[in-house]
C-alpha positions as CSV (number, residue, x, y, z in Angstrom):
1,M,88.1,189.7,89.8
2,L,86.8,186.6,87.9
3,V,86.9,183.2,89.6
4,K,85.5,179.8,88.6
5,T,84.2,177.2,91.0
6,F,82.7,173.9,89.9
7,G,79.6,172.1,91.0
8,S,77.5,169.4,89.4
9,A,73.9,168.6,88.2
10,V,72.5,165.1,88.4
11,Y,70.1,163.9,85.6
12,G,69.0,160.3,85.9
13,I,72.0,158.6,87.5
14,K,74.5,160.6,85.6
15,A,76.1,163.9,86.6
16,T,77.0,167.0,84.5
17,T,79.7,169.3,85.7
18,I,78.5,172.9,86.2
19,T,81.0,175.8,85.9
20,I,80.1,178.7,88.2
21,E,81.7,181.9,87.0
22,V,81.8,184.7,89.6
23,N,82.9,188.2,88.7
24,V,83.1,191.0,91.2
25,S,83.4,194.5,89.7
26,Q,82.6,198.2,90.3
27,G,78.9,198.9,90.9
28,I,76.2,197.7,93.2
29,N,74.1,194.7,92.0
30,F,73.7,191.0,92.4
31,L,72.9,189.0,89.3
32,L,72.5,185.2,89.1
33,V,72.1,183.8,85.5
34,G,72.3,180.5,83.8
35,L,68.8,179.1,84.1
36,P,68.6,178.8,87.9
37,D,65.4,177.7,89.6
38,N,63.8,179.5,92.6
39,A,65.8,177.4,95.1
40,V,69.0,178.5,93.5
41,K,67.9,182.1,93.3
42,E,67.1,182.1,97.0
43,S,70.7,181.0,97.8
44,Q,71.7,184.7,98.2
45,Q,69.8,185.0,101.5
46,R,71.3,181.8,102.9
47,I,74.8,182.7,101.8
48,D,74.6,186.2,103.2
49,S,73.5,185.0,106.6
50,A,76.0,182.2,106.8
51,L,78.9,184.5,105.8
52,Q,78.0,187.3,108.2
53,L,77.9,184.9,111.2
54,H,81.5,183.9,110.4
55,G,83.0,187.4,109.8
56,Y,82.7,187.4,106.0
57,K,80.3,189.1,103.6
58,I,78.9,189.4,100.1
59,P,80.8,192.4,98.8
60,G,78.9,195.6,98.3
61,K,79.8,195.7,94.6
62,K,78.5,194.4,91.3
63,V,78.4,190.5,91.6
64,V,77.6,188.6,88.4
65,I,77.3,184.8,88.6
66,N,76.9,182.7,85.6
67,M,76.1,178.9,85.9
68,A,77.3,177.2,82.7
69,P,76.2,175.5,80.5
70,A,73.3,178.0,80.5
71,D,70.9,175.7,78.6
72,I,70.7,173.2,81.5
73,R,68.2,174.0,84.3
74,K,69.9,174.3,87.7
75,E,67.7,172.9,90.5
76,G,67.9,172.7,94.2
77,S,69.8,174.2,97.1
78,A,73.0,172.1,96.7
79,Y,74.7,175.0,94.8
80,D,74.8,177.2,98.0
81,L,78.3,176.2,98.9
82,P,80.1,176.5,95.5
83,L,78.3,179.9,95.0
84,A,79.4,181.1,98.4
85,I,83.0,180.0,97.9
86,G,83.1,181.6,94.5
87,I,81.9,184.9,95.9
88,L,84.5,184.8,98.6
89,A,87.3,183.9,96.2
90,A,86.3,186.5,93.6
91,S,86.2,189.2,96.3
92,E,89.7,188.0,97.5
93,Q,88.4,187.1,101.0
94,I,89.9,183.6,100.6
95,K,92.5,182.0,98.3
96,S,91.4,180.6,95.0
97,D,94.4,178.5,93.9
98,Q,92.8,175.1,94.8
99,L,89.4,175.7,93.1
100,E,90.4,174.7,89.6
101,R,90.4,170.9,90.2
102,C,87.8,170.7,92.9
103,I,84.1,170.0,92.8
104,I,82.1,171.6,95.7
105,M,78.5,170.9,96.6
106,G,76.4,171.5,99.7
107,E,73.3,173.3,101.0
108,L,73.9,176.0,103.6
109,S,72.0,176.7,106.7
110,L,71.7,180.2,108.0
111,D,74.3,179.5,110.6
112,G,76.8,178.1,108.0
113,A,76.2,174.4,108.7
114,I,76.3,172.3,105.5
115,Q,73.3,170.1,104.9
116,P,73.4,166.8,102.9
117,I,72.7,166.6,99.2
118,K,71.5,163.9,96.8
119,G,73.7,162.2,94.2
120,A,77.2,162.6,95.8
121,L,78.4,159.3,94.3
122,P,77.5,160.0,90.6
123,I,79.0,163.5,91.1
124,A,82.3,162.0,92.4
125,L,82.4,159.5,89.5
126,Q,81.9,162.2,86.9
127,A,84.5,164.4,88.6
128,R,87.1,161.7,88.4
129,S,86.3,161.1,84.7
130,E,86.9,164.8,83.9
131,G,90.2,165.0,85.7
132,F,89.2,166.6,89.0
133,T,91.3,165.6,91.9
134,S,89.1,166.4,94.9
135,C,85.5,166.9,96.0
136,I,84.1,168.8,99.0
137,F,80.8,167.4,100.2
138,P,78.6,167.6,103.3
139,V,80.0,165.3,106.0
140,Q,76.9,163.1,105.7
141,N,77.7,162.3,102.0
142,A,81.5,161.8,102.3
143,R,81.5,158.1,102.9
144,E,79.4,157.2,99.9
145,A,81.6,159.4,97.6
146,A,84.8,157.9,99.1
147,V,84.2,154.6,97.3
148,V,85.5,156.5,94.2
149,E,89.2,155.6,94.1
150,G,91.8,158.2,93.1
151,M,89.9,161.2,94.5
152,N,90.3,163.2,97.7
153,I,86.9,163.3,99.2
154,Y,86.4,165.9,102.1
155,G,83.4,165.9,104.3
156,A,82.7,169.3,105.8
157,G,80.2,170.1,108.5
158,S,80.3,173.9,108.1
159,I,81.4,176.6,105.7
160,M,84.3,177.6,108.0
161,E,85.8,174.1,107.6
162,V,85.8,174.6,103.8
163,I,87.3,178.1,104.1
164,N,90.1,176.8,106.3
165,L,90.8,174.0,103.9
166,L,91.1,176.3,100.9
167,D,93.2,178.8,102.9
168,G,95.7,176.2,103.8
169,K,94.6,176.0,107.5
170,A,93.4,172.4,106.9
171,T,91.5,170.8,109.6
172,L,89.9,168.3,107.2
173,T,91.5,165.1,106.0
174,P,90.3,163.0,103.0
175,V,87.8,160.3,103.9
176,K,89.2,156.8,103.3
177,I,87.3,153.6,103.3
178,N,88.2,149.9,102.7
179,I,85.7,148.6,100.1
180,D,86.5,145.0,101.1
181,D,85.3,145.7,104.6
182,E,82.0,146.9,103.3
183,F,81.3,143.5,101.8
184,L,82.2,141.5,105.0
185,N,78.6,141.1,106.2
186,S,76.9,141.3,102.8
187,S,75.7,137.7,103.0
188,V,74.4,137.8,106.6
189,Y,70.6,138.1,106.8
190,D,68.2,138.2,109.8
191,A,65.6,136.1,107.9
192,D,66.6,132.6,106.8
193,F,64.9,129.8,104.9
194,S,65.7,127.4,107.7
195,D,63.0,129.1,109.8
196,V,60.3,128.0,107.3
197,K,58.4,124.8,108.2
198,G,57.3,122.7,105.3
199,Q,56.5,124.5,102.0
200,E,59.2,122.4,100.2
201,N,57.6,122.9,96.8
202,V,57.5,126.7,97.3
203,K,61.1,126.7,98.4
204,R,62.0,124.8,95.3
205,A,60.2,127.4,93.2
206,M,62.0,130.3,95.0
207,E,65.3,128.6,94.4
208,I,64.6,128.3,90.7
209,A,63.5,131.9,90.5
210,A,66.7,133.0,92.3
211,A,68.9,130.8,90.1
212,G,67.5,132.3,86.8
213,G,66.4,135.8,87.9
214,H,62.8,134.9,87.2
215,N,59.7,136.8,88.3
216,I,57.4,134.8,90.6
217,I,53.9,135.1,92.0
218,L,52.7,133.2,95.1
219,I,49.0,132.4,95.3
220,G,47.5,131.2,98.5
221,P,45.1,131.9,101.4
222,P,45.8,134.4,104.2
223,G,48.4,133.1,106.7
224,A,49.9,130.5,104.4
225,G,53.3,132.1,104.5
226,K,53.5,134.1,101.2
227,T,55.0,137.2,102.7
228,M,57.4,135.3,105.0
229,L,58.8,133.3,102.1
230,S,59.1,136.4,99.9
231,K,61.1,138.3,102.5
232,R,63.6,135.5,102.6
233,L,64.3,135.4,98.9
234,P,67.2,138.0,99.1
235,S,69.0,135.6,101.4
236,I,69.5,133.0,98.6
237,L,70.4,135.4,95.8
238,P,74.0,135.7,94.7
239,P,76.0,138.5,96.5
240,L,76.2,141.8,94.6
241,T,79.4,142.2,92.6
242,A,81.4,145.4,93.1
243,E,80.0,146.8,89.8
244,E,76.4,146.0,90.8
245,A,76.9,147.5,94.3
246,L,78.2,150.7,92.8
247,E,75.3,151.0,90.4
248,T,72.8,150.2,93.1
249,T,74.3,152.8,95.4
250,K,74.2,155.5,92.7
251,I,70.4,155.1,92.4
252,H,69.9,155.3,96.1
253,S,72.2,158.3,96.3
254,V,70.2,160.1,93.6
255,A,67.1,159.4,95.6
256,G,68.6,160.5,98.9
257,K,68.1,157.0,100.4
258,T,71.7,156.3,101.4
259,N,72.8,155.9,105.1
260,R,75.6,158.3,106.2
261,D,77.2,155.3,108.0
262,V,77.3,153.1,104.9
263,S,79.5,153.9,101.9
264,L,78.2,151.2,99.6
265,I,75.1,149.1,99.4
266,T,76.3,145.6,99.5
267,R,73.1,143.7,99.9
268,R,70.5,143.3,97.2
269,P,67.7,145.7,97.7
270,F,64.2,144.5,98.8
271,R,61.5,147.0,98.2
272,S,57.9,146.4,99.3
273,P,55.6,149.4,98.4
274,H,52.1,149.6,99.8
275,H,49.2,148.8,97.3
276,T,48.1,152.4,97.5
277,I,51.2,153.6,95.7
278,S,50.8,155.8,92.6
279,D,52.2,155.0,89.2
280,V,54.7,157.9,89.5
281,A,56.0,156.7,92.9
282,L,56.4,153.2,91.4
283,V,58.2,153.9,88.1
284,G,59.7,157.3,88.9
285,G,59.0,160.8,87.6
286,G,57.7,164.0,89.1
287,S,58.3,167.6,88.2
288,F,61.9,167.0,89.3
289,P,62.4,163.4,88.1
290,Q,63.3,161.0,90.8
291,P,63.8,157.2,90.7
292,G,60.7,155.1,91.7
293,E,60.4,151.9,93.6
294,I,61.3,149.8,90.5
295,S,64.6,151.6,90.2
296,L,65.3,151.4,93.9
297,A,64.8,147.6,93.5
298,H,67.4,147.5,90.7
299,N,69.7,144.4,91.2
300,G,67.3,143.2,93.9
301,V,63.7,142.3,94.6
302,L,60.4,144.3,94.2
303,F,57.8,142.6,96.3
304,L,54.1,143.5,95.6
305,D,51.9,142.1,98.3
306,E,48.3,141.5,97.5
307,L,48.8,142.2,93.8
308,P,45.2,142.6,92.8
309,E,44.7,145.4,95.3
310,F,47.1,147.6,93.3
311,K,45.5,150.0,90.9
312,R,45.3,148.7,87.4
313,T,47.1,151.7,85.9
314,V,50.0,151.2,88.4
315,L,50.4,147.5,87.4
316,E,50.2,148.2,83.7
317,V,53.1,150.8,83.7
318,M,55.4,147.9,84.9
319,R,55.0,146.0,81.7
320,Q,57.6,147.9,79.7
321,P,60.2,148.0,82.5
322,L,59.8,144.2,83.0
323,E,60.8,143.6,79.4
324,D,63.4,146.4,78.8
325,R,64.8,146.5,82.4
326,V,65.1,150.3,82.1
327,I,62.6,153.1,82.6
328,T,62.7,156.3,80.5
329,I,61.1,159.5,81.8
330,S,60.5,162.1,79.2
331,R,60.1,165.8,79.7
332,A,59.7,168.7,77.3
333,R,63.4,169.7,77.4
334,F,65.1,166.4,78.4
335,A,64.7,162.7,79.1
336,V,66.3,160.6,81.8
337,E,66.8,156.9,82.2
338,Y,66.8,154.9,85.3
339,P,67.9,151.2,85.5
340,A,65.1,148.8,86.5
341,S,66.5,145.3,86.3
342,F,64.7,143.7,89.3
343,M,63.1,140.4,90.2
344,L,59.3,140.9,90.6
345,V,57.9,138.8,93.5
346,A,54.2,139.1,93.9
347,S,51.6,137.5,96.2
348,M,47.9,137.3,96.1
349,N,44.9,135.6,97.6
350,P,43.1,133.2,95.1
351,C,39.8,135.1,95.7
352,P,38.4,138.0,97.7
353,C,37.7,135.9,100.8
354,G,41.0,134.0,100.3
355,F,39.8,130.4,100.4
356,Y,39.2,129.5,96.8
357,N,40.7,126.0,96.2
358,H,41.5,125.7,100.0
359,P,41.9,122.1,101.1
360,E,39.8,122.5,104.2
361,K,37.9,125.8,104.2
362,K,35.0,126.7,101.9
363,C,35.1,129.7,99.6
364,M,32.3,132.2,100.4
365,C,32.6,134.2,97.2
366,P,29.5,134.3,94.9
367,P,29.8,132.9,91.3
368,G,31.8,135.1,89.0
369,L,33.5,137.1,91.7
370,V,36.6,134.9,91.7
371,Q,37.1,135.5,87.9
372,K,36.4,139.2,88.4
373,Y,39.0,139.3,91.2
374,L,41.7,137.6,89.1
375,S,40.9,139.8,86.1
376,R,42.3,142.8,88.0
377,I,45.7,141.5,86.8
378,S,45.9,141.6,83.0
379,G,46.9,138.7,81.0
380,P,50.0,140.5,79.5
381,L,51.3,141.2,83.0
382,L,50.8,137.6,84.1
383,D,52.6,136.4,81.0
384,R,55.6,138.4,82.1
385,I,55.7,136.5,85.4
386,D,57.6,133.3,84.8
387,I,56.6,131.2,87.8
388,H,53.2,130.8,89.4
389,I,53.2,128.7,92.5
390,E,50.4,127.8,94.9
391,V,51.1,128.2,98.6
392,V,48.9,126.0,100.9
393,P,48.7,126.3,104.7
394,V,51.3,124.2,106.6
395,P,49.7,121.3,108.5
396,F,50.1,121.2,112.3
397,D,52.5,118.2,112.3
398,K,54.9,120.3,110.1
399,L,54.6,123.4,112.2
400,S,55.4,121.5,115.4
401,E,58.6,119.9,114.0
402,Q,61.7,120.8,116.0
403,R,64.0,120.1,113.0
404,R,65.0,123.2,111.1
405,G,64.9,123.4,107.4
406,E,67.8,123.8,104.9
407,L,69.9,126.9,105.5
408,S,69.7,129.8,103.1
409,A,73.5,129.6,102.7
410,A,73.2,126.0,101.3
411,I,70.5,127.0,98.8
412,R,72.5,130.1,97.9
413,E,75.5,127.9,97.0
414,R,73.4,126.0,94.4
415,V,72.0,129.3,93.1
416,I,75.5,130.8,92.7
417,A,76.7,127.6,90.8
418,A,73.7,127.9,88.4
419,R,74.3,131.7,87.9
420,N,78.0,131.0,87.2
421,M,77.0,128.6,84.4
422,Q,74.8,131.3,82.9
423,K,77.5,133.9,83.3
424,V,79.9,131.8,81.2
425,R,77.2,130.9,78.7
426,Y,76.2,134.6,78.0
427,A,79.7,136.0,78.4
428,D,79.6,137.4,74.8
429,Y,76.3,139.2,75.4
430,E,76.4,142.7,77.0
431,G,73.8,143.2,79.8
432,I,72.8,139.5,79.8
433,H,73.6,137.8,83.1
434,C,70.9,135.2,83.7
435,N,68.3,133.1,81.9
436,A,65.4,135.5,82.6
437,Q,67.1,138.2,80.5
438,I,67.8,136.3,77.3
439,S,66.0,137.3,74.0
440,S,63.9,135.2,71.8
441,K,66.8,134.8,69.4
442,M,69.0,133.5,72.2
443,L,66.2,131.3,73.3
444,Q,66.4,129.3,70.1
445,K,70.1,128.8,70.5
446,Y,70.3,127.9,74.2
447,C,66.9,126.4,75.1
448,R,66.5,123.7,72.4
449,T,64.4,120.7,73.2
450,D,64.3,117.2,71.7
451,A,61.3,115.6,70.0
452,A,59.9,114.3,73.4
453,G,60.2,117.8,74.8
454,Q,58.5,119.4,71.8
455,N,55.6,117.0,72.2
456,I,55.2,117.9,75.9
457,M,55.2,121.6,75.0
458,K,52.7,121.1,72.3
459,I,50.3,119.3,74.6
460,A,50.8,122.0,77.3
461,M,50.1,124.8,74.8
462,Q,46.9,123.2,73.6
463,K,45.6,122.3,77.0
464,L,46.4,125.5,78.9
465,G,45.9,127.9,76.0
466,L,49.3,129.5,76.6
467,S,50.5,132.6,74.7
468,A,53.7,132.7,72.8
469,R,55.3,134.7,75.6
470,A,54.3,132.1,78.2
471,Y,55.9,129.5,75.9
472,D,59.1,131.4,76.0
473,R,58.9,131.7,79.8
474,I,58.5,128.0,80.3
475,L,61.6,127.4,78.2
476,K,63.6,129.9,80.2
477,V,62.5,128.3,83.5
478,S,63.3,124.8,82.2
479,R,66.8,126.1,81.2
480,T,67.3,127.3,84.8
481,I,66.1,123.9,86.2
482,A,68.6,122.2,84.0
483,D,71.4,124.6,85.2
484,L,70.6,123.7,88.8
485,E,71.2,120.1,87.9
486,A,74.3,121.1,85.9
487,S,72.7,119.6,82.8
488,E,73.9,120.9,79.4
489,N,70.6,120.0,77.7
490,I,67.0,120.6,78.7
491,Q,65.4,117.2,79.5
492,V,61.8,116.2,79.6
493,Q,61.6,116.3,83.4
494,H,62.9,119.9,83.3
495,L,60.1,120.9,80.9
496,S,57.5,119.1,83.0
497,E,58.5,120.8,86.2
498,A,58.5,124.2,84.4
499,I,55.0,123.7,83.0
500,Q,53.8,123.0,86.6
501,Y,54.8,126.5,87.5
502,R,52.0,128.1,85.4
503,S,49.2,127.7,88.0
504,L,47.1,130.6,86.8
505,D,47.1,129.2,83.2
506,K,45.4,126.0,84.4
507,D,41.8,125.1,83.9
508,G,39.7,125.6,87.0
509,W,41.1,128.9,88.1
510,G,38.4,131.5,88.5
511,T,35.6,129.4,87.0
């Protein structure tokens, strides 16, 4: 008897439906074809053990299984469950009338328990687009897949629960969630800018960065508060939209980073990899391509603490994703794309000892070492960072103040207002949501300056020796500053403030 079950393969953050054809006929053999990898081939032993423990078996006949399309490599153990169900249905041990419009995925333990898989959300989205009406997933993945409306999502803990469901002895009910409830606490953060004493100029720079989606680097001595400030940046970013939350959750689902108790990621991600990270771990890849840290930070913040300590090759691979906001991983037979639209927040000491340009302590670094330290970060990478801000230690009188600073919620309101202006301004441009994302052509249209502004920019270019890319960055930052003041045009004071946020371009650094 020939029976078809349906599974799915995930490439990048998109899923492809896999048709599993099982034919049981006269003879004795077990054949599994359709470009399966070793993990799929080993499924026979797991299936055999799981079925025997529950009173079922692989029939002692000729079993031929084809996984179509045959030119796509099938990887991983998540095909155990659809293969097992296909074998049972083809040997008439269970009913097969519900299999036609159902996607089934799950890894089997030897005792029949179903283990979690990666990519349940993109699988459910693809299933809905192809007209499937239900999905059976491990119970740990059911909530994340249940955000897909119009689908019956079942979470099963063992193969017997799946068998009973298909035989009409249903003990499982579709998982239902209220998406609005998932967003209830999306703007509640443990870390708040009101905890920060002093540092008003840095808070201002962070507000501008958040309002325009700009990359920012903090330069200052140890203990000045660079990490503390960076960790509070997500608390002033606009909340994720439903579309952004879905896309962010898809990436984390593919990487296996979702929490079984959370159906949707509703807070902007904050990723902080250690400086020993490899380039593959940062941008993604591997023999079985997986998203890296820059994709896990999509729609959120990537924080690189002690930037010069990262390997040069690791930092250089970020240059293309910073511009294109997508990372492409190519292999001999296929290529996958992962979104990588993130805010880069970096911090660094001004020199190896940490006290270069310190107002009180003396730098102990020998001549030339400061420049050598700064040169670990290439000029092209620094050009892609819009805002450079110096962080100085907070004096005692500020630290001892009892008065709390401005709440993150108040700053976030201004950021949201500025982002709304940008949303309206770029409504006709696909994929453009904030000032940091605009192209050079759009820059000429939306970041025009008057004669006085042109004069200031000319002086800055000549004195600081800025590149053309740095010139563009200054205009984008000044556009954001104007948006925060609800100004339609870029004024001289907006340009002047934006120019101040190019600390590493100024004379005196590293000399």
